[in-house]
Backbone bond lengths (Angstrom), bond angles and torsions (degrees), N, CA, C in turn:
res aa  C-N    CA-C-N  psi(-1)  N-CA   C-N-CA  omega(-1)  CA-C   N-CA-C  phi
1 M - - - 1.448 - - 1.532 110.02 -
2 D 1.327 116.47 154.16 1.440 121.46 179.49 1.525 108.94 -97.02
3 F 1.337 115.65 138.78 1.458 121.62 177.73 1.533 108.95 -85.28
4 T 1.310 115.23 145.06 1.470 118.78 169.53 1.525 108.75 -75.96
5 D 1.313 116.67 166.01 1.472 119.67 178.31 1.530 109.30 -60.24
6 E 1.325 116.34 -39.64 1.461 118.87 -179.69 1.509 111.85 -66.05
7 Q 1.324 118.20 -37.08 1.463 120.74 178.21 1.502 110.79 -69.70
8 L 1.312 117.60 -38.19 1.477 120.03 177.11 1.522 110.99 -60.25
9 E 1.335 116.03 -38.51 1.467 119.65 178.41 1.517 110.90 -73.74
10 R 1.362 116.95 -45.20 1.460 121.26 -177.36 1.544 111.39 -59.24
11 Y 1.337 115.54 -44.72 1.463 119.01 -173.78 1.539 113.75 -102.01
12 A 1.309 115.77 19.46 1.473 120.56 -175.45 1.523 112.69 -54.96
13 R 1.341 117.06 -40.10 1.473 119.53 -175.20 1.528 110.13 -74.37
14 H 1.341 118.58 -19.83 1.454 119.88 171.14 1.517 110.36 -79.61
15 I 1.299 116.49 -45.26 1.465 122.11 -171.65 1.516 110.89 -62.96
16 I 1.328 116.64 -32.54 1.494 117.00 -179.27 1.514 111.81 -83.07
17 L 1.332 119.00 -5.04 1.457 120.63 175.22 1.546 110.01 -74.21
18 K 1.304 114.82 130.13 1.467 119.40 -177.95 1.539 112.33 -57.86
19 D 1.336 116.79 -37.71 1.451 119.88 -176.86 1.515 114.43 -88.43
20 V 1.308 117.05 2.50 1.461 121.26 175.94 1.545 109.91 -118.08
21 G 1.315 116.13 -73.98 1.456 120.11 176.40 1.535 112.16 65.75
22 G 1.298 114.39 -172.58 1.480 119.71 179.89 1.516 112.12 -63.19
23 A 1.318 118.18 -41.25 1.454 121.12 -177.80 1.523 110.72 -65.40
24 G 1.311 116.27 -38.96 1.466 120.19 178.32 1.516 111.84 -66.48
25 Q 1.353 116.03 -39.76 1.446 118.75 178.05 1.538 111.43 -65.52
26 V 1.306 116.62 -36.84 1.461 119.77 175.05 1.531 110.23 -61.38
27 A 1.350 116.11 -42.92 1.471 119.98 178.93 1.514 110.14 -59.12
28 L 1.331 117.44 -42.38 1.445 121.57 178.93 1.543 110.40 -62.31
29 M 1.316 116.27 -43.56 1.450 120.85 -176.15 1.520 112.53 -71.30
30 Q 1.315 116.59 -19.16 1.461 121.01 178.20 1.528 112.66 -98.15
31 A 1.337 117.31 -5.96 1.456 121.06 -175.68 1.514 111.77 -78.14
32 K 1.335 115.01 152.67 1.448 123.37 177.39 1.536 107.64 -124.15
33 V 1.311 116.35 116.36 1.480 120.74 -177.44 1.526 108.71 -122.47
34 L 1.328 115.23 133.12 1.460 121.65 175.90 1.537 108.33 -101.10
35 V 1.292 116.82 125.60 1.475 122.25 176.05 1.518 108.37 -109.74
36 V 1.313 115.27 116.06 1.476 120.58 -178.19 1.517 107.91 -94.98
37 G 1.311 115.99 108.47 1.447 121.58 -177.72 1.519 110.94 103.76
38 A 1.332 116.69 121.00 1.484 121.33 178.86 1.534 107.71 -110.06
39 G 1.313 114.68 48.74 1.473 121.34 -177.38 1.510 112.78 -110.13
40 G 1.338 115.41 -134.68 1.463 120.14 -175.37 1.513 113.54 -61.87
41 L 1.332 117.26 -44.00 1.463 121.40 176.98 1.523 110.91 -80.26
42 G 1.337 116.67 -44.46 1.459 120.07 -177.31 1.526 113.12 -60.68
43 S 1.317 116.74 -30.48 1.484 119.11 -179.16 1.520 112.83 -58.87
44 P 1.349 119.56 -57.70 1.463 118.78 178.01 1.521 113.52 -68.80
45 V 1.348 117.67 -32.70 1.464 119.54 179.08 1.524 108.97 -63.37
46 L 1.306 118.64 -51.16 1.443 121.61 -179.65 1.533 111.86 -62.00
47 S 1.324 116.75 -41.20 1.453 121.04 -179.08 1.509 112.52 -62.78
48 Y 1.319 117.48 -47.01 1.457 120.27 -177.14 1.531 112.42 -76.79
49 L 1.321 118.60 -32.98 1.451 118.90 176.00 1.524 110.36 -68.87
50 A 1.318 117.04 -38.69 1.461 120.65 174.73 1.514 111.57 -62.81
51 A 1.306 116.46 -46.78 1.457 120.10 -179.95 1.533 110.91 -62.76
52 A 1.315 117.77 -32.46 1.453 121.53 -179.56 1.531 111.86 -75.49
53 G 1.336 117.28 -12.88 1.431 120.76 178.43 1.517 115.58 91.17
54 V 1.349 117.53 20.24 1.465 119.58 174.88 1.526 107.80 -58.12
55 G 1.338 115.75 125.64 1.451 120.36 -166.86 1.485 116.46 -65.49
56 T 1.344 116.83 -39.75 1.478 120.36 -179.34 1.523 108.24 -132.59
57 L 1.324 114.40 125.73 1.462 121.42 176.17 1.529 108.76 -118.80
58 G 1.325 115.79 119.94 1.446 121.24 172.56 1.516 108.69 -94.47
59 I 1.309 117.03 141.18 1.465 122.23 179.06 1.526 108.05 -125.31
60 V 1.330 115.82 122.35 1.467 119.99 175.76 1.532 107.43 -109.06
61 D 1.324 116.13 119.36 1.475 120.78 175.43 1.530 108.45 -168.92
62 D 1.308 116.64 133.93 1.459 120.09 179.24 1.511 112.69 -110.62
63 D 1.353 116.02 13.24 1.451 121.35 -174.92 1.535 110.28 -101.77
64 S 1.314 115.67 166.36 1.462 121.08 172.57 1.523 109.29 -115.01
65 V 1.301 115.24 162.39 1.470 120.82 -176.00 1.524 110.25 -72.13
66 D 1.335 114.17 131.87 1.458 122.37 176.96 1.523 108.27 -116.37
67 L 1.321 115.88 151.96 1.472 120.35 -177.82 1.515 110.23 -57.54
68 T 1.332 118.32 -35.82 1.462 120.48 -178.48 1.522 112.51 -67.07
69 N 1.339 117.57 -18.12 1.460 121.03 179.62 1.533 112.77 -71.85
70 L 1.324 117.29 -28.18 1.445 121.72 -165.67 1.528 113.88 -69.43
71 Q 1.321 117.37 -14.46 1.453 121.17 178.06 1.519 112.22 -67.91
72 R 1.366 117.22 -18.11 1.469 119.48 -177.83 1.546 113.47 -142.89
73 Q 1.332 117.18 -20.85 1.460 120.31 -175.74 1.515 108.59 -92.35
74 I 1.343 114.87 81.30 1.456 120.25 -164.55 1.517 114.71 -77.76
75 I 1.299 119.76 -3.42 1.443 120.13 176.26 1.548 110.59 -79.57
76 H 1.365 116.77 -13.36 1.444 121.58 178.80 1.541 109.27 -105.93
77 A 1.348 114.84 158.01 1.473 121.07 -178.97 1.530 109.26 -128.00
78 T 1.331 115.10 171.47 1.453 119.97 -176.39 1.537 110.46 -58.14
79 A 1.314 116.75 -37.82 1.463 119.71 -179.80 1.524 113.18 -66.07
80 D 1.336 116.11 -13.89 1.469 120.33 -177.80 1.532 113.48 -90.70
81 V 1.303 117.59 -1.92 1.476 119.91 179.50 1.534 110.41 -55.42
82 S 1.308 116.22 129.48 1.483 126.39 -176.37 1.518 113.01 80.77
83 V 1.322 119.38 -3.86 1.446 122.35 175.96 1.519 109.50 -83.65
84 D 1.339 118.29 145.06 1.461 120.70 175.89 1.517 109.03 -56.54
85 K 1.333 116.89 135.45 1.451 120.96 -178.43 1.532 111.73 -61.63
86 T 1.303 118.04 -35.64 1.466 120.01 177.83 1.527 110.65 -62.45
87 D 1.313 117.54 -41.20 1.466 121.37 178.86 1.518 111.55 -67.80
88 S 1.315 116.87 -43.57 1.450 120.64 178.89 1.526 111.21 -61.00
89 A 1.348 114.45 -48.30 1.477 119.17 -178.19 1.519 109.82 -65.02
90 Q 1.318 118.09 -39.64 1.461 120.92 -179.27 1.530 110.70 -62.22
91 A 1.336 117.43 -39.69 1.453 120.15 179.16 1.502 112.43 -65.24
92 K 1.357 116.19 -40.12 1.467 119.45 179.95 1.530 110.84 -67.49
93 I 1.315 116.03 -38.58 1.470 119.33 -179.33 1.529 109.47 -67.42
94 A 1.312 118.09 -41.06 1.460 121.18 178.28 1.522 111.17 -61.52
95 A 1.353 117.21 -37.14 1.461 120.27 177.78 1.502 112.43 -70.93
96 L 1.339 116.25 -31.81 1.465 121.08 -179.66 1.517 112.03 -78.05
97 N 1.327 116.35 -47.68 1.460 119.72 -176.65 1.544 109.86 -149.93
98 P 1.308 116.58 96.47 1.472 119.80 -177.88 1.514 114.44 -65.84
99 D 1.336 117.94 -11.52 1.474 120.87 177.07 1.531 112.87 -69.82
100 V 1.333 115.93 -21.39 1.481 120.30 -173.21 1.544 109.77 -83.77
101 M 1.310 115.17 130.07 1.465 120.11 174.25 1.515 108.83 -89.85
102 V 1.310 117.16 127.78 1.439 122.54 -179.76 1.544 109.06 -109.69
103 V 1.326 115.07 130.51 1.450 121.38 176.14 1.543 106.91 -114.01
104 A 1.333 115.27 115.08 1.470 120.48 -176.19 1.520 108.61 -94.32
105 H 1.329 113.97 125.56 1.461 121.05 174.33 1.525 106.67 -112.14
106 K 1.343 116.60 94.78 1.463 121.15 -176.33 1.518 110.80 -84.24
107 V 1.308 115.18 61.56 1.454 121.12 -179.10 1.526 108.52 -142.12
108 R 1.324 114.76 165.24 1.450 120.04 168.88 1.529 107.47 -88.77
109 L 1.319 116.62 131.23 1.447 119.37 179.89 1.534 109.89 -70.44
110 T 1.325 116.46 126.36 1.455 122.39 -177.77 1.508 109.86 -131.02
111 A 1.323 115.10 171.93 1.477 119.68 175.54 1.517 111.87 -60.72
112 D 1.307 117.23 -24.81 1.468 120.90 -177.02 1.536 112.72 -79.74
113 N 1.339 117.58 -32.39 1.465 119.61 -175.38 1.534 113.97 -112.43
114 A 1.323 118.31 -5.18 1.467 120.84 -172.72 1.515 112.23 -60.67
115 A 1.336 117.81 -48.76 1.463 120.16 -177.02 1.518 111.70 -61.22
116 E 1.317 116.69 -42.87 1.461 120.54 -178.20 1.549 111.03 -61.98
117 I 1.324 115.09 -41.72 1.466 119.01 -179.14 1.510 112.31 -73.69
118 I 1.321 116.33 -49.41 1.474 120.35 -173.06 1.522 111.79 -69.34
119 S 1.316 118.13 -28.18 1.477 120.96 -177.38 1.505 113.50 -60.19
120 G 1.330 118.58 -21.55 1.448 120.91 -178.25 1.507 115.96 -86.18
121 Y 1.340 116.62 5.70 1.461 119.99 -174.04 1.540 111.13 -127.93
122 D 1.340 114.10 161.32 1.482 120.75 179.47 1.519 111.64 -86.60
123 I 1.328 115.14 -42.06 1.480 122.20 -174.18 1.513 108.13 -135.29
124 V 1.326 116.58 146.68 1.472 121.66 176.27 1.519 108.75 -117.47
125 A 1.308 117.30 133.84 1.458 124.78 173.43 1.525 107.71 -110.08
126 D 1.307 116.37 112.68 1.466 121.93 -177.72 1.521 111.20 -92.11
127 G 1.341 115.12 113.12 1.445 119.72 178.57 1.531 110.89 -119.07
128 T 1.330 116.55 29.46 1.460 119.68 -178.16 1.520 111.10 -83.87
129 D 1.338 115.76 170.92 1.464 119.60 -175.30 1.525 111.58 -125.31
130 N 1.367 117.22 21.76 1.468 117.40 175.51 1.520 109.67 -138.02
131 F 1.321 114.64 145.77 1.440 121.48 -171.23 1.537 113.45 -69.68
132 K 1.309 116.87 -34.89 1.459 119.69 179.83 1.507 110.47 -59.41
133 T 1.340 117.56 -47.57 1.470 120.32 -179.61 1.521 110.73 -67.62
134 R 1.334 118.52 -37.68 1.462 120.25 177.20 1.518 111.15 -59.31
135 H 1.324 118.01 -40.82 1.449 120.30 179.90 1.544 110.73 -68.84
136 I 1.321 116.56 -38.62 1.475 118.60 177.41 1.513 110.02 -62.74
137 I 1.314 117.56 -45.46 1.467 120.70 178.61 1.514 111.55 -59.56
138 S 1.323 116.48 -49.48 1.453 120.74 -178.58 1.518 112.45 -61.95
139 D 1.335 117.29 -47.94 1.462 120.67 -177.62 1.520 109.65 -61.01
140 T 1.346 117.30 -39.60 1.448 121.45 179.57 1.512 111.77 -67.91
141 C 1.326 116.86 -41.32 1.462 120.72 179.43 1.534 110.15 -64.05
142 V 1.319 117.82 -38.17 1.480 120.38 176.30 1.513 110.76 -60.52
143 R 1.331 115.44 -49.15 1.475 119.32 -177.28 1.536 111.20 -62.50
144 L 1.324 116.37 -37.37 1.479 119.85 -176.06 1.528 112.13 -93.18
145 K 1.349 116.58 1.50 1.464 121.24 -178.37 1.525 112.53 56.50
146 K 1.296 115.52 47.07 1.464 123.33 177.89 1.533 109.17 -105.58
147 T 1.314 117.00 140.34 1.455 120.95 176.30 1.538 109.41 -75.82
148 L 1.336 115.10 134.42 1.462 122.53 179.99 1.526 109.64 -117.00
149 V 1.319 116.29 125.81 1.469 121.32 172.45 1.536 105.82 -110.68
150 S 1.315 114.59 113.71 1.466 120.96 -171.03 1.533 109.71 -113.66
151 A 1.334 115.43 146.58 1.455 120.05 177.32 1.523 109.39 -143.82
152 A 1.313 115.68 157.58 1.461 121.34 178.38 1.541 107.66 -148.05
153 L 1.338 113.27 157.36 1.462 121.00 -174.05 1.512 111.29 -124.12
154 G 1.326 115.95 148.07 1.469 123.24 166.46 1.506 108.77 -124.18
155 P 1.311 117.76 -175.77 1.468 120.29 -177.59 1.538 113.27 -58.14
156 F 1.344 117.80 -40.10 1.442 122.12 -179.90 1.527 112.75 -134.96
157 E 1.338 116.30 19.66 1.454 119.14 -175.14 1.525 109.93 -149.98
158 G 1.328 114.85 170.56 1.452 119.44 177.08 1.506 111.09 -163.33
159 Q 1.320 115.17 173.04 1.473 120.94 -178.90 1.519 109.71 -144.88
160 V 1.322 114.71 150.53 1.460 122.11 178.65 1.536 107.70 -137.33
161 A 1.316 116.38 137.33 1.474 121.11 176.42 1.507 109.62 -149.58
162 T 1.329 115.90 152.92 1.455 122.29 175.53 1.520 108.16 -113.69
163 F 1.327 114.81 134.08 1.476 120.11 -177.95 1.554 107.12 -122.59
164 K 1.336 115.29 120.33 1.456 120.24 176.24 1.558 109.77 -153.34
165 P 1.324 115.86 69.53 1.468 118.41 -177.89 1.515 113.60 -61.85
166 H 1.337 117.21 -18.28 1.466 121.33 176.77 1.537 112.52 -68.76
167 A 1.333 116.63 -16.52 1.451 120.77 -172.39 1.523 115.68 -89.03
168 G 1.331 118.02 -9.44 1.446 117.78 -178.98 1.505 112.81 175.21
169 K 1.296 115.79 156.63 1.453 122.14 -179.56 1.513 111.44 -61.48
170 G 1.325 116.24 134.60 1.455 121.27 174.05 1.537 114.65 85.25
171 L 1.338 118.00 -2.57 1.454 118.01 -179.94 1.522 109.76 -81.16
172 P 1.330 117.14 136.22 1.474 120.85 -171.81 1.546 112.25 -88.00
173 C 1.319 114.13 166.42 1.468 120.99 166.19 1.531 106.73 -108.26
174 Y 1.315 116.27 179.11 1.473 120.66 -178.07 1.520 110.15 -62.51
175 R 1.352 118.24 -34.37 1.482 120.00 -179.33 1.496 112.22 -68.22
176 C 1.330 117.83 -24.64 1.462 118.69 174.88 1.531 110.21 -65.62
177 F 1.331 116.00 -32.29 1.457 121.49 178.70 1.511 111.16 -80.94
178 L 1.355 116.45 -42.26 1.458 120.71 -179.39 1.530 107.73 -137.30
179 P 1.316 118.06 91.91 1.476 120.80 -172.32 1.510 113.83 -62.30
180 E 1.348 117.71 -38.04 1.459 120.97 -176.59 1.523 109.98 -133.14
181 E 1.313 115.79 160.64 1.458 120.94 175.77 1.544 109.92 -65.76
182 P 1.331 117.71 137.87 1.470 118.93 173.96 1.532 110.41 -63.89
183 P 1.326 116.99 161.59 1.469 118.96 176.78 1.517 110.47 -54.62
184 E 1.307 117.46 150.47 1.465 121.42 -173.98 1.522 111.79 -58.78
185 D 1.334 117.17 -34.94 1.470 119.28 -177.25 1.527 111.72 -74.08
186 M 1.340 117.98 -7.39 1.465 121.60 176.08 1.519 112.02 -103.17
187 Q 1.328 117.69 -1.44 1.447 120.87 -179.77 1.525 109.09 -90.58
188 R 1.316 115.52 91.30 1.462 121.71 -177.04 1.521 109.84 -108.12
189 T 1.321 116.19 139.62 1.467 121.74 -179.88 1.527 109.71 -114.78
190 C 1.324 115.35 179.24 1.476 118.27 -178.54 1.537 110.51 -65.42
191 S 1.319 118.48 -23.72 1.474 119.58 176.97 1.512 109.87 -69.72
192 D 1.335 118.53 -22.13 1.466 122.78 177.57 1.514 112.15 -90.07
193 L 1.353 114.39 -42.54 1.477 120.25 -169.65 1.514 113.45 -103.80
194 G 1.341 116.75 -20.70 1.471 119.97 -171.80 1.497 111.91 84.32
195 I 1.321 117.15 163.83 1.462 121.51 178.17 1.518 109.03 -158.25
196 L 1.321 116.33 138.43 1.448 121.55 171.08 1.528 107.41 -71.37
197 G 1.317 118.64 116.62 1.441 122.45 -168.92 1.515 115.78 -51.15
198 A 1.342 116.11 -40.16 1.446 119.54 -175.78 1.530 112.72 -66.59
199 I 1.336 118.03 -19.29 1.457 120.30 176.59 1.509 111.15 -58.26
200 A 1.332 116.10 -41.08 1.471 120.17 178.82 1.537 110.14 -62.19
201 G 1.321 117.01 -36.53 1.458 119.48 178.23 1.517 113.60 -67.15
202 V 1.336 116.39 -41.54 1.446 119.59 179.17 1.528 111.50 -65.77
203 V 1.318 116.35 -49.69 1.463 120.29 -176.07 1.526 111.72 -69.72
204 G 1.351 115.42 -40.22 1.448 119.06 178.10 1.522 112.88 -63.99
205 T 1.339 115.93 -36.18 1.456 118.40 177.63 1.529 110.95 -69.76
206 L 1.325 117.72 -36.81 1.474 120.03 173.71 1.519 109.55 -62.62
207 Q 1.305 117.98 -39.69 1.470 121.84 179.43 1.526 109.77 -64.00
208 A 1.295 117.46 -45.95 1.483 121.57 177.76 1.512 110.68 -59.63
209 T 1.338 117.22 -40.64 1.451 120.58 178.57 1.520 112.17 -60.70
210 E 1.336 116.56 -41.46 1.462 120.80 179.67 1.532 110.63 -67.16
211 V 1.312 118.14 -36.38 1.457 120.97 175.01 1.519 110.84 -62.02
212 L 1.323 116.14 -45.47 1.466 120.18 179.04 1.528 111.64 -62.68
213 K 1.316 115.92 -40.23 1.470 120.19 177.60 1.529 111.12 -61.39
214 E 1.326 116.34 -40.14 1.460 119.16 179.84 1.520 111.71 -67.12
215 I 1.308 117.76 -39.18 1.458 121.01 177.14 1.521 110.61 -64.42
216 L 1.301 116.53 -42.54 1.468 123.06 -174.27 1.535 112.96 -85.35
217 H 1.336 115.38 -12.96 1.467 120.49 -177.42 1.548 111.45 55.64
218 I 1.323 113.96 50.12 1.468 119.63 179.70 1.533 109.23 -124.52
219 G 1.329 114.44 156.75 1.468 120.68 175.90 1.502 113.52 67.82
220 D 1.321 114.70 -169.72 1.469 121.18 178.90 1.531 109.83 -92.80
221 S 1.315 116.01 123.33 1.467 120.39 178.60 1.534 108.76 -69.43
222 L 1.335 114.10 152.22 1.469 120.03 172.73 1.514 112.57 -84.05
223 A 1.329 118.23 6.73 1.455 120.86 176.30 1.521 109.17 -60.72
224 G 1.331 115.69 128.24 1.451 120.67 -177.64 1.517 113.75 82.61
225 K 1.349 116.12 8.99 1.458 120.97 -178.16 1.523 109.43 -143.96
226 M 1.300 116.90 163.80 1.465 122.03 172.41 1.518 109.76 -136.13
227 L 1.288 114.05 132.64 1.481 120.54 178.23 1.534 109.03 -95.48
228 L 1.323 115.36 123.86 1.484 121.24 -178.81 1.508 108.73 -109.37
229 Y 1.324 115.84 131.09 1.459 121.26 179.28 1.505 109.40 -119.22
230 D 1.360 116.52 131.71 1.449 121.94 177.25 1.510 108.07 -125.60
231 A 1.337 115.11 112.32 1.474 119.34 -175.30 1.509 111.89 -71.17
232 L 1.342 117.92 -36.46 1.455 119.80 -175.67 1.516 113.83 -67.13
233 S 1.324 115.48 -30.57 1.475 119.13 176.09 1.524 111.98 -99.54
234 A 1.321 116.34 2.38 1.467 122.19 -177.76 1.524 111.24 49.03
235 S 1.368 115.40 51.90 1.431 119.41 -174.57 1.519 112.47 -137.30
236 M 1.333 115.62 154.57 1.455 122.93 171.95 1.507 108.65 -133.71
237 R 1.312 115.92 146.75 1.434 120.82 172.99 1.515 109.75 -147.81
238 T 1.320 116.12 156.73 1.450 121.35 -177.75 1.542 106.92 -118.34
239 I 1.342 114.53 132.20 1.449 120.51 177.44 1.530 109.99 -116.49
240 K 1.319 117.58 157.06 1.454 121.48 178.60 1.512 110.11 -84.80
241 L 1.345 115.92 144.07 1.469 122.14 175.38 1.531 106.08 -123.22
242 P 1.299 118.98 103.37 1.479 120.30 178.59 1.510 111.58 -79.43
243 Q 1.313 117.23 158.69 1.441 120.90 171.63 1.524 109.83 -74.23
244 D 1.325 117.22 138.65 1.445 121.92 173.67 1.533 107.78 -78.83
245 P 1.339 117.80 116.81 1.475 118.79 -175.90 1.518 114.14 -64.41
246 I 1.356 117.24 -13.82 1.441 118.43 177.76 1.537 110.33 -116.85
247 C 1.335 116.86 22.78 1.449 120.11 178.25 1.535 108.48 -59.77
248 P 1.325 117.82 128.12 1.477 119.90 -177.63 1.507 114.09 -71.08
249 V 1.323 117.69 -11.14 1.462 121.02 -177.18 1.510 112.62 -103.81
250 C 1.328 117.72 -57.36 1.474 119.55 -171.72 1.526 114.15 -97.05
251 A 1.361 117.59 -14.49 1.466 119.57 -177.85 1.503 112.99 -101.85
252 I 1.330 118.43 4.39 1.473 121.20 177.39 1.501 108.93 -62.86
253 G 1.302 115.91 128.39 1.461 119.79 -179.20 1.510 113.61 87.47
254 G 1.342 116.46 5.98 1.458 118.99 176.48 1.509 109.66 126.51
255 S 1.321 116.75 178.36 1.476 122.98 -175.77 1.522 113.07 -91.95
256 D 1.334 117.82 15.24 1.452 119.31 -177.76 1.533 110.81 -93.13
257 G 1.343 118.23 4.38 1.436 120.89 177.90 1.493 113.40 82.83
258 E 1.315 120.85 -2.81 1.465 123.32 -179.95 1.509 109.59 -84.37
259 S 1.310 116.68 135.21 1.459 121.58 179.45 1.511 110.61 -123.74
């Protein structure tokens, strides 16, 4: 495809990168990414994917903006309080990069609608804060052979991992890492524990970077690994995540990830 003069200027710093170039920018502009959750993680993910020129961004969120969100959910503003998060995020993306098409899914992702929604995208970025939804997203991505870039936050820490068991033998899904939901009394969110707002920015930006790497097929994928970030010790480390050979989702039919 041919770039317009405005696109050449907008994406100039990508195009001059040896590992991106014009072909990589075209790949970004043709990519379709679903972001589940327009909150603390979704805010930087949506912002950076839009800025990078990802052609289609789907947003799944059934919530509206609350004043308590604004300490970390930077895609929303004070004037957006009580506005649907999908509408608020869509307006910010349009202002940032009008080339990006936004598809708003004003629903809660459930086992009933997950396949229909996820099937229309290449990659899923999970920015949710509950284990039930994370499992639904992961299980659906495995069935549809979609790459999932997942992240989670704590008060001063976070984690990012890529799950794509369809891409190679021994690569895990999210259930290999966490087979079942923790007991309800152990499922704590930032509304229970609190969170330093900038943590969401750091981890969400790392998540966006991994999505871009997957689209561009550059660097080392986080598939089979998890990146752990600890703000208080100013440290990061990567751990291995093996596939569970008896995982009921991704290991059915053998350890090659085929189901």
